[in-house]
Structure formats: C-alpha cells, structure tokens
C-alpha positions as CSV (number, residue, x, y, z in Angstrom):
1,M,4.7,-6.5,-15.0
2,Q,3.3,-6.5,-11.5
3,E,1.9,-3.3,-10.1
4,I,3.9,-1.7,-7.3
5,K,2.0,0.0,-4.5
6,L,3.7,3.2,-3.2
7,Y,2.0,4.9,-0.3
8,T,2.3,8.4,1.2
9,I,1.2,9.6,4.5
10,G,1.3,12.9,6.5
11,S,1.5,12.7,10.3
12,N,-0.2,16.1,11.0
13,K,-3.6,15.9,12.7
14,K,-3.4,12.2,13.2
15,S,-3.4,10.5,16.5
16,A,-0.7,7.8,17.2
17,E,-3.5,5.2,17.0
18,E,-4.8,6.5,13.7
19,F,-1.3,6.7,12.2
20,I,-0.2,3.3,13.3
21,T,-3.5,1.6,12.4
22,T,-3.4,3.2,8.9
23,L,0.2,1.9,8.3
24,K,-0.7,-1.6,9.6
25,N,-3.9,-1.9,7.6
26,A,-2.1,-0.8,4.4
27,G,0.5,-3.5,4.9
28,I,3.5,-1.1,4.9
29,S,6.9,-2.8,5.1
30,R,9.1,0.3,5.1
31,L,8.4,3.9,6.2
32,I,10.6,6.4,4.4
33,D,10.9,9.7,6.3
34,I,11.4,12.5,3.9
35,R,10.8,15.4,6.3
36,I,13.4,18.2,6.6
37,L,12.8,18.1,10.3
38,A,12.2,14.8,12.0
39,N,12.8,15.5,15.7
40,S,10.7,18.5,16.6
41,Q,8.7,18.2,19.8
42,L,5.8,19.6,17.7
43,F,5.6,16.2,16.0
44,G,4.5,14.4,19.2
45,F,4.6,10.7,18.6
46,A,6.0,11.1,15.0
47,T,9.6,12.0,15.8
48,E,12.4,10.0,14.2
49,K,13.5,8.7,17.5
50,T,10.1,7.3,18.4
51,L,9.2,5.9,15.0
52,K,12.6,4.3,14.7
53,Y,11.9,2.4,17.8
54,I,8.1,1.7,17.6
55,L,7.7,0.7,14.0
56,P,10.2,-2.2,13.8
57,E,9.7,-3.3,17.4
58,Y,5.9,-3.6,17.4
59,L,4.8,-3.5,13.7
60,D,7.7,-5.1,11.8
61,I,7.9,-1.9,9.7
62,K,11.4,-0.8,8.8
63,Y,12.0,3.0,9.4
64,E,14.4,4.8,7.1
65,R,15.3,8.5,6.8
66,W,16.2,9.7,3.4
67,I,17.0,13.3,4.0
68,D,18.1,13.9,0.4
69,F,14.4,13.7,-0.5
70,A,13.5,16.5,1.9
71,P,13.2,19.9,0.3
72,P,16.3,22.0,0.5
73,E,16.2,24.2,3.7
74,D,16.2,27.5,1.8
75,L,13.3,26.3,-0.3
76,F,11.4,25.1,2.8
77,K,11.9,28.5,4.5
78,A,11.0,30.5,1.4
79,Y,7.7,28.5,1.1
80,K,6.6,27.9,4.7
81,K,8.1,30.8,6.7
82,N,8.9,33.7,4.4
83,K,6.1,33.1,1.9
84,T,8.4,34.3,-0.9
85,V,7.7,31.2,-2.9
86,D,4.2,30.1,-3.8
87,G,3.0,26.5,-4.1
88,K,3.5,26.3,-7.9
89,Q,7.1,27.7,-7.6
90,Y,7.8,25.3,-4.7
91,G,6.7,22.3,-6.8
92,V,8.9,23.3,-9.8
93,I,12.0,24.0,-7.6
94,Y,11.5,20.8,-5.6
95,R,11.1,18.7,-8.7
96,K,14.4,20.1,-10.1
97,H,16.0,19.2,-6.8
98,I,14.9,15.5,-7.0
99,Q,15.8,15.3,-10.7
100,N,19.3,16.3,-9.7
101,L,19.6,13.5,-7.2
102,G,20.5,11.0,-10.0
103,T,22.1,8.0,-8.4
104,T,20.3,8.6,-5.1
105,I,16.9,8.1,-6.9
106,D,18.3,5.1,-8.8
107,N,19.5,3.5,-5.6
108,F,16.2,4.2,-3.9
109,I,14.3,2.5,-6.8
110,K,16.7,-0.4,-6.7
111,S,16.0,-0.8,-2.9
112,G,12.4,-1.8,-3.8
113,L,9.3,0.3,-3.8
114,N,6.5,-2.0,-3.2
115,G,4.8,-1.6,0.2
116,I,6.8,1.5,1.1
117,C,5.3,4.7,2.5
118,L,6.7,8.2,2.1
119,L,6.3,10.2,5.3
120,C,5.9,13.9,5.6
121,I,4.2,16.2,8.1
122,E,1.6,17.7,5.8
123,E,-1.9,16.4,6.3
124,S,-2.8,16.6,2.6
125,P,-0.5,15.5,-0.3
126,L,-1.8,18.3,-2.6
127,N,0.8,20.9,-1.6
128,C,3.4,18.5,-0.2
129,H,6.7,17.3,-1.6
130,R,5.8,13.6,-0.9
131,R,3.2,13.8,-3.8
132,I,5.8,15.4,-6.1
133,L,8.4,12.7,-5.2
134,A,5.8,9.9,-5.7
135,E,4.7,11.3,-9.1
136,Y,8.4,11.5,-10.1
137,L,9.0,7.9,-9.1
138,K,5.9,6.9,-11.1
139,E,7.4,8.5,-14.1
140,K,10.6,6.5,-13.6
141,V,8.7,3.3,-12.8
142,P,5.3,3.3,-14.6
143,E,4.1,0.2,-12.7
144,I,3.7,2.3,-9.6
145,Q,0.3,2.9,-8.2
146,V,0.5,5.9,-5.8
147,I,-1.9,5.7,-2.8
148,H,-2.2,8.6,-0.4
149,L,-3.2,7.4,3.1
C-alpha cells in the first residue's frame, strides 16, 4: 500500500512568509485547522478568515476547520490557563476525546489524508494536540507517515 504523508504545523513564531513557504514547499493540498480559537487577533496572519481567503486563492490549498478535533474548552483552560492539568494528563484526556469522536474520525479518514496538514498554534508538536491526533490517525491508518513542519 502507498505511504500517506500527513503533515502538522504550528503557526506560532512563524512569519507569514515562512508559514506559506513551508506549506507550499511541502506540497500541502488541504490545511485542517484544529485550533479551539481561530480568529484571535493574537494570531496575526493565521486567523481563520485570512487563511480561508489566502490559501485557496493564491496557493491552491483548501482550508477546512474541524473544530471537533480541537481540545474541549474546559480541558484547554485547565491546561493552558489554570494549570490544573499537566502535559501528561492533557494528552490522556485529549486522546479519550478523539477516541469518542467515532464517525467524525472515520469520515475524516475517508475524506483523504495524503497531503493534508493539521494546523495548531503551538510552535512545537511535542506538547500539542496535533501530534496526539496525528499519532492516533497513524494507529488507524498504519500507512501514514507523520511529518511535523
């Protein structure tokens, strides 16, 4: 079976030029936004509104927002703001969340995974839900090669 390349990227600490060039050079066909927040002015160029316009218009990259893949808001707050959940707990709870998505995960896989890129804000995938989601998808579809941009 053919290997499937599944990419992930974080927009934090990247200039628009670096972000766009990275997507273009990787041959991304679909950018899947899995952020809980996508329209904060703190994101600069990487807001949903901007990406939804720029990517298809100038790079022929389809933009999609799959909010179900974002961490639940209470988990996000407990980890990022209140610090009542550590990184390990966050990973376990988020993984249970995506396991419970059932048909949403199945439909996502059926939509085609090759050449897609999961978008989050975190610079590094190490403590980010995009890595956990990518690893879970690889378990479901072993042909996936996960590439963190």
